[in-house]
C-alpha atoms as an extended CHARMM CRD file, in Angstrom:
* protein
*
        73  EXT
         1         1  MET       CA             22.6310000000       -4.0120000000      -25.4490000000  PROA      1               0.0000000000
         2         2  ILE       CA             20.5880000000       -1.8200000000      -23.1330000000  PROA      2               0.0000000000
         3         3  PRO       CA             16.9310000000       -1.5020000000      -24.1860000000  PROA      3               0.0000000000
         4         4  SER       CA             15.5130000000        1.9550000000      -24.7180000000  PROA      4               0.0000000000
         5         5  PHE       CA             12.3230000000        3.1080000000      -23.0480000000  PROA      5               0.0000000000
         6         6  ALA       CA             10.5590000000        2.7700000000      -26.4090000000  PROA      6               0.0000000000
         7         7  ASP       CA             11.1220000000       -1.0070000000      -26.1350000000  PROA      7               0.0000000000
         8         8  LEU       CA              9.4600000000       -1.1960000000      -22.7160000000  PROA      8               0.0000000000
         9         9  ARG       CA              5.8400000000       -1.9340000000      -21.8980000000  PROA      9               0.0000000000
        10        10  ALA       CA              4.4330000000       -1.0420000000      -18.4960000000  PROA      10              0.0000000000
        11        11  LEU       CA              1.1200000000       -1.6440000000      -16.7540000000  PROA      11              0.0000000000
        12        12  ALA       CA             -0.1430000000        0.4520000000      -13.8450000000  PROA      12              0.0000000000
        13        13  ILE       CA             -3.2020000000       -0.7060000000      -11.9150000000  PROA      13              0.0000000000
        14        14  GLY       CA             -4.8620000000        1.4440000000       -9.2780000000  PROA      14              0.0000000000
        15        15  GLY       CA             -7.3520000000        4.1260000000       -8.4640000000  PROA      15              0.0000000000
        16        16  VAL       CA             -7.0640000000        7.6060000000       -9.9230000000  PROA      16              0.0000000000
        17        17  THR       CA             -7.8540000000       10.3520000000       -7.4530000000  PROA      17              0.0000000000
        18        18  HSD       CA             -8.4960000000       14.0650000000       -7.3880000000  PROA      18              0.0000000000
        19        19  ASP       CA             -5.4610000000       16.0130000000       -6.2100000000  PROA      19              0.0000000000
        20        20  ARG       CA             -6.1930000000       19.5500000000       -5.0610000000  PROA      20              0.0000000000
        21        21  TYR       CA             -3.8210000000       22.3870000000       -5.9190000000  PROA      21              0.0000000000
        22        22  ASP       CA             -5.2660000000       25.5590000000       -4.3920000000  PROA      22              0.0000000000
        23        23  ASP       CA             -8.7070000000       25.7600000000       -6.0550000000  PROA      23              0.0000000000
        24        24  THR       CA             -7.8420000000       23.4040000000       -8.9330000000  PROA      24              0.0000000000
        25        25  LEU       CA             -8.5070000000       19.6620000000       -9.1720000000  PROA      25              0.0000000000
        26        26  ARG       CA             -5.9990000000       17.5230000000      -11.0870000000  PROA      26              0.0000000000
        27        27  ALA       CA             -5.8290000000       13.7890000000      -11.7040000000  PROA      27              0.0000000000
        28        28  GLY       CA             -3.5880000000       12.0480000000       -9.2010000000  PROA      28              0.0000000000
        29        29  GLY       CA             -2.6860000000        8.8220000000       -7.4980000000  PROA      29              0.0000000000
        30        30  SER       CA              0.3720000000        6.6030000000       -7.8100000000  PROA      30              0.0000000000
        31        31  ALA       CA             -0.9380000000        4.5230000000      -10.7380000000  PROA      31              0.0000000000
        32        32  TYR       CA             -1.7520000000        7.6790000000      -12.7230000000  PROA      32              0.0000000000
        33        33  TYR       CA              1.6470000000        9.2250000000      -12.0330000000  PROA      33              0.0000000000
        34        34  ALA       CA              3.4460000000        5.9810000000      -12.9220000000  PROA      34              0.0000000000
        35        35  ALA       CA              1.6590000000        5.6910000000      -16.2780000000  PROA      35              0.0000000000
        36        36  ARG       CA              2.3130000000        9.3660000000      -17.0660000000  PROA      36              0.0000000000
        37        37  THR       CA              5.9970000000        9.0590000000      -16.1480000000  PROA      37              0.0000000000
        38        38  TRP       CA              6.5450000000        5.9110000000      -18.2190000000  PROA      38              0.0000000000
        39        39  SER       CA              4.7750000000        7.5400000000      -21.1730000000  PROA      39              0.0000000000
        40        40  ALA       CA              6.8960000000       10.6780000000      -20.8510000000  PROA      40              0.0000000000
        41        41  PHE       CA             10.0330000000        8.5320000000      -21.1060000000  PROA      41              0.0000000000
        42        42  GLY       CA              8.6690000000        6.8760000000      -24.2420000000  PROA      42              0.0000000000
        43        43  ALA       CA              7.5170000000        3.5140000000      -22.8630000000  PROA      43              0.0000000000
        44        44  LYS       CA              4.2020000000        2.0160000000      -23.9490000000  PROA      44              0.0000000000
        45        45  ALA       CA              2.2030000000        2.4260000000      -20.7420000000  PROA      45              0.0000000000
        46        46  LYS       CA             -1.3190000000        1.2400000000      -19.9940000000  PROA      46              0.0000000000
        47        47  LEU       CA             -3.3940000000        2.2660000000      -16.9740000000  PROA      47              0.0000000000
        48        48  ILE       CA             -6.2010000000        0.1420000000      -15.5500000000  PROA      48              0.0000000000
        49        49  THR       CA             -8.2760000000        2.1630000000      -13.1130000000  PROA      49              0.0000000000
        50        50  ALA       CA            -11.5960000000        2.9190000000      -11.5170000000  PROA      50              0.0000000000
        51        51  VAL       CA            -12.8110000000        6.4250000000      -10.7890000000  PROA      51              0.0000000000
        52        52  GLY       CA            -15.8800000000        7.7850000000       -9.0500000000  PROA      52              0.0000000000
        53        53  GLU       CA            -18.8830000000        8.9530000000      -11.0250000000  PROA      53              0.0000000000
        54        54  ASP       CA            -18.0140000000       12.5060000000       -9.9470000000  PROA      54              0.0000000000
        55        55  PHE       CA            -14.5060000000       12.3520000000      -11.4480000000  PROA      55              0.0000000000
        56        56  ALA       CA            -13.7540000000       15.7560000000      -12.9820000000  PROA      56              0.0000000000
        57        57  CYS       CA            -10.4210000000       15.2480000000      -14.7850000000  PROA      57              0.0000000000
        58        58  ASP       CA            -11.3600000000       13.1820000000      -17.8340000000  PROA      58              0.0000000000
        59        59  ASP       CA             -9.2450000000       15.3670000000      -20.1120000000  PROA      59              0.0000000000
        60        60  GLU       CA             -6.0690000000       14.3050000000      -18.2840000000  PROA      60              0.0000000000
        61        61  LEU       CA             -6.9170000000       10.6230000000      -18.6920000000  PROA      61              0.0000000000
        62        62  SER       CA             -7.5750000000       11.0150000000      -22.4090000000  PROA      62              0.0000000000
        63        63  GLU       CA             -3.8130000000       11.2690000000      -22.9900000000  PROA      63              0.0000000000
        64        64  LEU       CA             -3.2570000000        7.7190000000      -21.6890000000  PROA      64              0.0000000000
        65        65  ASP       CA             -3.8990000000        4.2260000000      -23.0070000000  PROA      65              0.0000000000
        66        66  LEU       CA             -6.3330000000        3.0330000000      -20.3840000000  PROA      66              0.0000000000
        67        67  ILE       CA             -9.0400000000        0.6770000000      -19.3020000000  PROA      67              0.0000000000
        68        68  ARG       CA            -11.4270000000        2.5720000000      -17.0440000000  PROA      68              0.0000000000
        69        69  SER       CA            -14.3610000000        1.6140000000      -14.8990000000  PROA      69              0.0000000000
        70        70  THR       CA            -16.6450000000        4.1450000000      -13.2250000000  PROA      70              0.0000000000
        71        71  SER       CA            -17.7200000000        3.3600000000       -9.6670000000  PROA      71              0.0000000000
        72        72  HSD       CA            -21.2820000000        4.2600000000       -8.7250000000  PROA      72              0.0000000000
        73        73  ARG       CA            -22.5270000000        4.8190000000       -5.2190000000  PROA      73              0.0000000000
């Protein structure tokens, strides 16, 4: 029997960055994209990350199950 994505659990660990698209900032980074992709396929994905205190894409992270730390200068 082949498991479905709904049976899978995935953990992504890494920094979330700002990606610039013209004049727009979006959340980015490989850990963010991995967690989003796994979630889109139906897996239970968790993201563990740190972002800078100037991070401007909180709304995009709110869609994910995550543990987040904010780095201060």
